[in-house]
C-alpha positions as CSV (number, residue, x, y, z in Angstrom):
1,M,-10.2,-11.5,-30.8
2,V,-8.2,-8.4,-29.9
3,S,-10.0,-5.3,-28.7
4,K,-10.6,-2.8,-31.4
5,R,-10.3,0.0,-28.9
6,S,-6.9,-0.8,-27.4
7,G,-5.4,-3.7,-29.4
8,V,-4.8,-5.6,-26.1
9,R,-6.7,-8.4,-24.5
10,V,-6.9,-8.3,-20.7
11,G,-7.1,-11.2,-18.3
12,L,-8.0,-10.9,-14.7
13,I,-6.8,-13.3,-12.0
14,G,-9.1,-12.7,-9.1
15,F,-12.7,-11.3,-9.4
16,G,-13.3,-9.6,-6.1
17,E,-14.0,-5.9,-5.6
18,V,-11.0,-4.7,-7.5
19,G,-11.2,-7.3,-10.2
20,R,-14.9,-6.5,-10.8
21,S,-14.2,-2.8,-11.0
22,L,-11.4,-3.4,-13.5
23,G,-13.4,-5.9,-15.5
24,A,-16.6,-3.8,-15.8
25,G,-14.7,-0.6,-16.5
26,L,-12.4,-2.0,-19.2
27,A,-15.2,-4.0,-20.8
28,S,-17.2,-0.8,-21.1
29,Q,-14.3,0.7,-23.0
30,G,-14.6,-2.0,-25.6
31,V,-11.7,-4.2,-24.3
32,Q,-11.9,-7.9,-24.5
33,V,-11.7,-9.1,-20.8
34,V,-11.7,-12.6,-19.4
35,A,-11.3,-13.5,-15.7
36,F,-10.7,-16.4,-13.3
37,D,-11.5,-16.6,-9.6
38,K,-10.8,-19.8,-7.8
39,G,-14.0,-19.4,-5.8
40,Y,-16.4,-19.0,-8.7
41,L,-17.7,-22.6,-8.6
42,S,-17.9,-23.1,-4.8
43,P,-19.7,-21.6,-1.8
44,P,-20.0,-19.2,-0.1
45,F,-19.3,-16.7,-3.0
46,G,-19.5,-18.7,-6.2
47,D,-23.0,-17.5,-7.1
48,L,-22.1,-13.9,-6.4
49,I,-18.9,-14.1,-8.5
50,Q,-20.8,-15.5,-11.4
51,R,-23.6,-12.9,-11.2
52,K,-21.1,-10.0,-10.9
53,A,-19.2,-11.4,-13.9
54,R,-22.4,-11.5,-16.0
55,E,-23.3,-8.0,-15.0
56,A,-19.9,-6.8,-15.9
57,G,-19.9,-8.6,-19.3
58,V,-16.8,-10.5,-18.4
59,P,-16.7,-14.2,-19.2
60,L,-15.1,-16.5,-16.5
61,A,-12.3,-18.9,-17.5
62,G,-11.7,-22.3,-15.8
63,S,-8.1,-21.6,-14.7
64,V,-5.3,-19.2,-14.4
65,E,-3.7,-20.9,-17.4
66,E,-6.7,-20.3,-19.6
67,V,-6.7,-16.6,-18.7
68,V,-3.0,-16.3,-19.6
69,E,-3.5,-18.1,-22.9
70,Q,-6.4,-15.7,-23.9
71,S,-4.7,-12.5,-22.8
72,D,-1.9,-10.1,-23.6
73,L,-2.1,-8.2,-20.4
74,I,-2.7,-10.2,-17.2
75,L,-3.8,-8.2,-14.1
76,A,-3.4,-10.3,-10.9
77,V,-5.7,-8.9,-8.2
78,V,-5.4,-11.5,-5.5
79,P,-4.5,-11.1,-1.8
80,G,-0.8,-10.8,-1.1
81,P,-0.3,-14.4,0.4
82,A,-1.9,-15.9,-2.8
83,A,0.2,-13.8,-5.2
84,P,3.2,-16.2,-5.6
85,E,1.0,-19.2,-6.4
86,A,-0.9,-17.1,-9.0
87,A,2.3,-15.9,-10.6
88,S,3.7,-19.5,-10.6
89,L,0.6,-20.8,-12.4
90,A,0.7,-18.0,-14.9
91,A,4.4,-18.4,-15.6
92,A,3.7,-21.8,-17.2
93,R,1.8,-20.1,-20.1
94,L,3.6,-16.7,-20.2
95,G,6.1,-15.7,-22.9
96,P,7.5,-12.8,-24.8
97,G,5.0,-10.0,-25.6
98,K,2.8,-10.7,-22.6
99,F,2.6,-8.5,-19.4
100,Y,2.0,-9.8,-15.9
101,V,0.9,-7.1,-13.6
102,D,0.6,-7.8,-9.9
103,M,-1.9,-5.3,-8.4
104,G,-2.3,-7.0,-5.0
105,T,-0.8,-6.4,-1.5
106,A,2.3,-8.6,-1.8
107,T,5.4,-7.4,0.0
108,P,8.2,-5.6,-1.9
109,P,10.6,-8.6,-1.6
110,M,7.8,-10.9,-2.8
111,K,7.2,-8.6,-5.8
112,E,10.9,-8.8,-6.6
113,R,10.9,-12.6,-6.5
114,M,7.8,-12.7,-8.7
115,A,9.5,-10.4,-11.2
116,G,12.4,-12.8,-11.5
117,M,10.0,-15.7,-12.1
118,I,7.9,-13.9,-14.7
119,E,10.8,-12.4,-16.6
120,E,12.5,-15.8,-17.0
121,T,9.6,-16.6,-19.3
122,G,10.4,-13.6,-21.5
123,A,7.2,-11.8,-20.3
124,S,7.3,-8.4,-18.7
125,F,6.5,-7.9,-15.0
126,V,4.9,-4.8,-13.5
127,D,4.4,-4.1,-9.8
128,V,1.3,-1.9,-9.3
129,A,0.0,-0.3,-6.1
130,I,-3.6,0.8,-5.9
131,M,-3.8,4.2,-4.3
132,G,-7.5,5.0,-4.7
133,S,-10.9,3.4,-4.3
134,P,-12.3,1.0,-6.9
135,V,-15.7,1.6,-5.3
136,Q,-15.6,5.3,-5.9
137,D,-13.5,5.5,-9.1
138,G,-14.2,2.2,-11.0
139,H,-11.2,1.2,-13.1
140,R,-9.9,4.8,-13.1
141,F,-8.5,4.7,-9.6
142,P,-4.9,6.1,-9.3
143,T,-2.1,3.6,-9.2
144,L,1.7,3.6,-8.9
145,A,3.7,1.3,-11.1
146,S,7.3,0.0,-11.0
147,G,9.4,-2.5,-12.9
148,R,11.0,-2.7,-16.2
149,G,7.7,-3.0,-18.0
150,A,6.0,-0.1,-16.1
151,D,6.4,2.5,-18.8
152,E,4.9,0.3,-21.5
153,F,2.1,-0.8,-19.2
154,R,1.2,2.9,-18.7
155,R,1.2,3.5,-22.4
156,L,-1.1,0.5,-22.9
157,V,-3.7,1.4,-20.3
158,E,-3.9,5.1,-20.0
159,P,-6.0,5.4,-23.3
160,L,-8.5,3.2,-21.5
161,G,-8.9,5.6,-18.6
162,M,-6.5,3.9,-16.1
163,R,-4.4,6.3,-14.1
164,V,-0.7,5.3,-13.8
165,T,2.3,7.0,-12.3
166,V,5.6,5.3,-12.9
167,V,7.8,5.4,-9.9
168,G,10.9,3.5,-11.1
169,E,12.2,0.3,-12.7
170,R,12.8,-1.7,-9.6
171,P,9.8,-4.1,-9.0
172,G,8.5,-3.7,-5.4
173,R,9.1,0.0,-5.3
174,A,5.4,0.8,-5.9
175,A,4.5,-1.7,-3.2
176,A,7.0,-0.2,-0.8
177,I,5.5,3.3,-1.2
178,K,2.0,2.0,-0.4
179,M,3.1,-0.1,2.5
180,F,5.2,2.4,4.2
181,R,2.5,5.1,3.7
182,S,0.2,2.7,5.6
183,I,2.5,2.8,8.6
184,F,1.5,6.5,9.0
185,M,-2.0,6.5,7.7
186,K,-3.2,3.4,9.6
187,G,-1.2,4.6,12.6
188,I,-3.1,7.9,12.5
189,E,-6.4,6.0,12.3
190,A,-5.4,3.9,15.4
191,L,-4.1,7.0,17.3
192,V,-7.3,9.0,16.6
193,I,-9.5,6.1,18.0
194,E,-7.3,5.7,21.1
195,T,-7.2,9.5,21.7
196,L,-11.0,9.8,21.4
197,M,-11.5,6.9,23.8
198,S,-9.3,8.6,26.3
199,C,-10.8,12.0,25.8
200,C,-14.3,10.7,26.3
201,S,-13.4,9.5,29.8
202,W,-12.8,13.1,30.9
203,D,-15.2,14.9,28.5
204,V,-12.4,16.8,26.8
205,V,-12.8,15.7,23.1
206,D,-13.4,19.1,21.6
207,E,-10.6,20.8,23.6
208,V,-8.0,18.1,22.7
209,M,-9.0,17.8,19.1
210,G,-9.2,21.5,18.6
211,S,-5.7,21.9,20.1
212,I,-4.3,19.2,17.8
213,S,-5.9,20.8,14.8
214,A,-4.4,24.1,15.6
215,S,-1.0,22.6,16.1
216,L,-1.1,20.8,12.8
217,A,-2.3,23.9,11.0
218,K,0.8,25.9,11.9
219,M,3.0,24.7,9.1
220,P,3.0,22.3,6.1
221,F,3.3,18.7,7.2
222,Y,6.2,17.8,4.9
223,P,8.9,18.9,5.2
224,D,8.2,21.5,7.9
225,Q,6.2,19.6,10.5
226,V,8.3,16.4,9.9
227,N,11.5,18.5,10.4
228,F,10.2,20.0,13.6
229,L,9.1,16.7,15.1
230,V,12.3,14.7,14.3
231,T,14.8,17.4,15.2
232,T,13.1,18.3,18.5
233,D,12.8,14.6,19.4
234,A,16.6,14.3,19.1
235,I,17.0,16.8,21.9
236,H,13.9,16.2,24.0
237,A,13.3,12.4,23.7
238,E,14.0,11.6,27.3
239,R,11.5,14.1,28.6
240,R,8.9,13.2,26.1
241,A,9.3,9.5,26.9
242,K,8.7,10.1,30.5
243,E,5.6,12.2,29.6
244,M,4.3,9.3,27.6
245,D,4.8,7.0,30.6
246,M,2.5,9.2,32.5
247,V,0.0,9.2,29.6
248,V,0.0,5.4,29.7
249,E,-0.6,5.5,33.5
250,T,-3.5,8.0,33.1
251,M,-5.2,5.9,30.4
252,Q,-4.9,2.8,32.5
253,A,-6.5,4.7,35.4
254,V,-9.6,5.4,33.3
255,G,-9.8,1.9,31.8
256,V,-8.5,2.6,28.3
257,E,-5.9,0.1,27.1
258,P,-2.9,2.2,25.9
259,R,-2.0,0.1,22.9
260,M,-0.7,2.9,20.6
261,S,0.5,5.0,23.5
262,R,2.6,2.3,25.0
263,A,4.2,1.7,21.7
264,T,4.9,5.5,21.4
265,A,6.5,5.5,24.8
266,E,8.7,2.5,23.8
267,M,9.8,4.2,20.6
268,I,10.7,7.5,22.2
269,H,12.5,5.7,25.1
270,W,14.6,3.9,22.4
271,M,15.3,7.3,20.7
272,A,16.4,8.7,24.0
273,S,18.8,5.7,24.5
274,L,20.7,6.6,21.4
275,G,22.4,9.6,23.0
276,L,21.4,12.0,20.2
277,K,21.2,15.0,22.5
278,E,24.8,14.5,23.5
279,H,25.8,14.0,19.9
280,F,24.3,17.2,18.8
281,G,25.5,19.1,21.9
282,G,22.0,20.0,23.0
283,E,21.5,22.1,19.9
284,L,18.6,21.4,17.5
285,P,19.9,19.8,14.3
286,S,19.1,21.8,11.2
287,D,17.4,19.0,9.3
288,W,15.6,15.8,10.0
289,R,17.9,13.9,7.7
290,K,20.9,14.5,10.0
291,V,18.9,12.9,12.8
292,L,17.9,9.9,10.8
293,D,21.4,9.4,9.5
294,E,22.7,9.2,13.0
295,V,19.8,6.9,14.1
296,L,20.6,4.5,11.3
297,K,24.3,4.5,12.1
298,R,23.7,3.8,15.8
299,R,21.2,1.1,15.0
300,A,23.7,-0.6,12.7
301,V,26.4,-0.5,15.4
302,A,24.0,-2.0,17.9
303,Q,23.1,-4.9,15.5
């Protein structure tokens, strides 16, 4: 039976937190949804998966192949390492007119390989990166989508409340945006924790955090703050690297392991070794892109 609301049947591969949010939300919109989770018959989470499926009004199939046969739009919400296997199992039953959408955390190259595998069957592949919280937003969390089937995927699911921004036709591009954003966001998380641990040793939390806040408030982060940080690093990397060496020494003296700070010192020492100050004649470059272009050239030569 095809959903009266959307005209599309949805299959879920994986019924964890994201799968449950999608299943419950789409079922509430009148969509026919079926799901498979390889742990639904075994401990420790089999009983939980079955209960959550009943609560969501989503029947559980016995295999990936069954889900594909009963669905037009297949949403794979499995961990990155499990994604290729799921795609391989699905490919055996895919064909023209079906969409296979990988919404997990597979790497961009892995998404490209899966796209090739899926598209050989005549089905469409879409790489989707989840950019919000299923717990907070249900099935309406914001997503990025890439791949040749991304535009049609957006047209299919937006009437159902799903939020999709298409970011290109190359599969893996959505995953790349999410992953490379994590370098910064998870890095900030780790830096804040390490900074607070160090500040507590000298009871200077409010002073340090207040100073950081004031500095960050001086200008928009991108492109202004990014431009300031990168262009000044090109000229002052050697001095800043030595300062970070002293930061590491100070942290060790108070018993805080300088995991992030040591990596920062290493990165800035590497920047200093590239000779950018000499290249730019000691003058601040006008734009961060000029610095990065030179960094990438010198890295390529070194390799």
